[in-house]
C-alpha angles and dihedrals in degrees: 000000000000101000113091091234090063093067092044093054094043091050092045092050092049092047094049093047092048092046093050091046090055091048089053093045090051090048090048090052088051091051094249094112123050116262094236095055117118098223095193092053093046091049090054091047092050094049091046091053096044094048093042093049090050091053091047090052091049088055094045116026091183087079119088109235089192091056092046091051094044093050095047096043092051089055092043091054091048091052099046098035122108094247090064089056103032 
């Protein structure tokens, strides 16, 4: 925890998770996200995937980061969307 970058990345991670949680809560309030969705958990899941996919791509540039993101996000939207919970 001593290096300055540690605090930056912890703060960044917290900010992104909280921001995404609020986006999902707002979408839930608008009826665009299913009522039973745990927005905090889904925000953590989304950040974990996005960061993990980016690291995977850095280790193997033969992978398409765009395709990884598109595939996951399509599934994510299907899972959290109101039709999945209606």
